[in-house]
Each structure stands twice: as C-alpha cells, then as structure tokens.
N, C-alpha and C positions, 0 to 999 in steps of 0.2 A: 597419639600419633607420633611417628618416629622423629619428626622435626619440630615437635611442639615445644615452645619455650616454657621454662619453669614458671615464669611470671605471666603466662598467657591469660589466666582467669582474672587476675587483678588489673591487668592492662586493658581489659574490656570494660572496666568501670569508667563511666563518662568523666572526662577531665583528669583522669589519673595518668601521670607520666612517670614511668619507671626510671627514666634518665634523671629526673629531679630527685627521686629517692636515692638513687645510686650516688649522686653527687653531694649528699647531705651527711654531715659529720655530727654524731650524737654522743654525748657523754652521759653515762648512767651511774649515778651515785648510789651505791648500795647494791649488794648482790645476794640479798636474802630472798624471802618469798616473793615480794613484789618485783624486785630486781630481776629475778629469774624469769618471771612472766614477761616483763618488758623486754629483756634480752631475747627471749624466744620469739616474741612477736616481731622485733626489729630484724632478727635473722630471717624469718620467713617472709617478711615484706621485702627484704633485700637492701637495707640501708648500706651505703658504701663504706662508712667508717664508724666504728663504735669503740669508745673507751669506757671500760667498767672499772670503778674504783671501790675498794673495800679493804678493811684491815683485819677482818675477823676470820676465824677458822670455821669449817663446817662441823656442826654438831649433829647428833643423832636426831634431835627434835626437828632439825631442818628438813629431814627427808620426807615428811608428810606434806610439805608446803613448797617444795622446790623441784621443778621439772628437769633441771639440768644436773642435779646431784644424785649419786647412788650411794649405797652403803659403803662401798670401797673408798669413797671420798672423805669419810669422816676424819676429822683432824687436819685435812688439807686446807689450803688457803682458798677462801671463797672466790676472790677476784681471779686467781690463776685458773681454777677449774671452770668457772663460769665463762671466761674468755675462750678457753679451749673448746668447750661444748658449743658455744654460740658461733664460733668461727666455723666449726664443722657443719652447722645447720644453715649458714647463710646461703640463700639460693641464687644470689647474684654476684658471687665472688667478692663480697665485702670483707674488709679487714677488721679484726677485733683485737684491740690491745687491752692491757690491764695496768692498774696502779695498785700495788699491794702495800698500803701504808695508811697513815693517819690523814684523813681528808682535810681537816681544819688546819693542821700544821704542816702537812707535807705536799699538798696539791695546790700549787701556786696559780696566780691569775694568768700567768703566761700560757698554761695549759688550756684554761678556759677560753682564751682569746682565739684559739684555733677551732673552737666548736661552733656549730650553727644552732644547736639546741642542747639544753641540759635537762635531764629528767632526774628528780630526786626520789629515791626509794629507800629512805632511812626512817628510823623510828624514834628520833629525838629532835627536839626543837633547836638545839645548838647547831647541829650540822645543817639542818634546813635553813636556818637563818644565815649561817655563814655562806652557803652556796647561793642562796637567793640574793644576798647582798652583793656578791661578786658579779653575778649575772646582771643585776640592775645597774651597777656602776659601769659594766662593760657593754650594756645594752644588748644582752643575749637573751632570747626567749627561755623561760624556765617553767617546767611543769613539775608541780609538787604533788606527791601522792601520800596517802595515809590509810591504814587499815586497823581495825580493832574488832575482834569477833567477826560478825557478819557485816559490820558497817564499813564503809569506805568513803574516801573523798579525793577529788582531784581539783587542783587549782592551777590555772595557766596565766602566766604573765609574759608580756611582750618584751620587757626590759626597757621599754621606752618611757619617756618622761610622763606622758599622760596616762599611763597604765599602772594600777596598783601592783606592788610587789608583795612578797610573803610577809614582810614586816608590817605592811599596811593592814593585813588581815589580823595580825596579833593585837594591834592597838598598842599604845605607849606602855601600859603596864605589863602586858605580856612580853613585849620586846625587852624591857628592862630586866625582867625575871630571867629570860633566856640569856641575855648578855652577862648577867651576874654569875650564872652557872658556868659560862665559858671562862670568865676571868678567875673564878675561884677554884678551878679544877686543873690538876696537873694530868699528864698523860696516864699515869698509873691509876689515878682515881677515876678518870673517864673510862678507861678500859674495864675496870672492875664494875663500874656502874652499868655499862652497856651489857656486860656478861650476865649481871644479875637481874636486868630488867626483862621480865618475861611477860610480854604483852600477849593477851589471848588473840590468836589469829587462826585462820583456816585457809586452805588452798583456794577455796571458792572466792573469797574476798580478794585475794591476790590476783586471781585470774580476771575478775571483773575490772579491778582498778588498772591492771596491766593493759587490758584492751583499750580502756578509755584513754590512758596516757599515750599509747602509741598512735591511736586515732588522732589525738591532738598533734602529735609529732608529724604525722602525714599532712595534716592541714597546714601546720606551720611551714613545712618544707615547700609545699606548693605556693603558699602565700609569700614566702621569701623570694621565690623564683618569679612569681607574678603577683605583685601587691593588689592588683585589681581583680583577682580571682575570687568572686563572691561564693562560688560553689564550695571552696575549701577555706572559708574564712574561719580562723581559729576563735575559740571562746575566751578571748583575753579578758582578764579581770573578773572571771566567773569561777566560783567554787561550786562544784557539783558534789552533793552529799547524798549517800544512800543510808537510810535508817531501817534496820530490820524490824525495829519495834512497831513501826506503822507501815512497813513495806512500801516506802515512798522515797522517790528521788527528787531532790529539791536543788534548784540553782540559786546561789546567793551572789549578787553582783556587788563588788566592792569599789570604792573610790580611792583616790590617792589620799593618804593621810597627810594633813597639812604640815605636821612636824616631822615627816619622814625624811631623815638625812640622806637616805640612799637614792633620792631623786635628784641629787647633784652629780655632776660628772667629774672625772679626774681633771 
C-alpha cells in the first residue's frame, strides 16, 4: 500500500512498540560473522541508535560469513564498513556510529554509560570478560554470543546485583585464566593472536545466534520501558546452547558466583 509503514508487520505483533525500539541505544562489540547478523537484524527492526566497535580489517574469509561485506571491502576496516551498511539498512531512521580501535584499551566506560544494551559478538574470552565486567559494574544489560562450527550459544545478563554476569559462568579458574591472558599480553601480541586464531565457523551459526541475540535485545528494550511486561520478559541468567552433535538446544541457568567481584558497584 502507498501509505504503508515499513514497520507495519512487526507493529502488528501483540505488545510490540516501535517507539520503544526506536528509543533504545545498542552497542555491538565485534563486526565479524555474528556482529554482521546482529547489525543486520538491529537495522531491520529499526533500533534508534547503534554503536559498532571493532579494530580488525575485512579478510577474504569473512565474505562467506558476513552479510554486510563484499569483495570490494577486503582490507577495509570492519567497524567502518559495517556501520555504513547498517545505517543504509535501518528502516526507522536510526543512527549507526562506529569505534575503530582496541575495545579493551580504547573503549572507555563513559561510552558504555550511554548505552541501554550491549551485545558481545567477539571470539575471545578476554574481550568478553572486559565488556561483561563493565556492564555489570554499570548495571547495563549484556548479551553474550558465541559460535563454533554449527554450534552456538547466547547468554543474557541484566547487569543487576541478583543476576549472574559472564564471569559467573566461567567460574573462578576460568576467570583467572582469562585475566592472566589480559595482563600478560601487549597490543601487538593480542593483535597477532587474534589474526592467527581461526575458529571454524559458518554463516548458518552466525545467523541463528544473531537472531537469538536481537530477540533478547527486543525483550530487554520492552522490559526496560515496562518492567512489569511479562510478554517480553528477558531470559536473564540463562545460557542457551545449541549442539549439532545431538541436534539439541539446551538452557543452562546460572547463579551469582559467591566470590564474583563484579557484583559490587562503584
């Protein structure tokens, strides 16, 4: 129809409010396979503001797993190109900014304070832990994603005191190992390590986990607007994992780890 809104079909979903989506600010950490899918979904749903952060360049192998990149983009900066393409796709006039730099050393907490939701789309524990810890200290909802082969997982934390954070899912030993890798690595070492780490992935897994992550973002945005909204209650404290080995999706509910230091506030 001539006067039909771009968001007409999704606004027909019971309890869905486009105004809530348009007023939500989302930060996407990582612009690789999963980050591309998340940004694509965010743009098509019409979130009002998105910041994408990444420090890497687009490689040829990215092209089979990234919906926003083309062959002409090889060697260009992921964050820059992803932001441009997501901006062009946003159906509700949303703004997409980018941060092209080191996330752990260059993206300060002041940036995170302006966000309503943070979605992690990275492939290393160091960055996951850093981002999750900042979100927990600032009480910002954090959605973590991971893919490997056909397998994938999504974990959602509210950032509040009674909800487990990503560090809680690692356990004390896993957290210490990740922190040691952060302390003992300089910028050059981490860049080289990231470039050489070739995790087996496929676009199918990225698409599945990207859809799950943005669904959680939709739930969180509505929950932040209306905390009593049971229809859009986020899956806080739950890690959803899909295993291709047994073709099964399983939910794991975590509790707050008793010695987790990130459940203190500033």
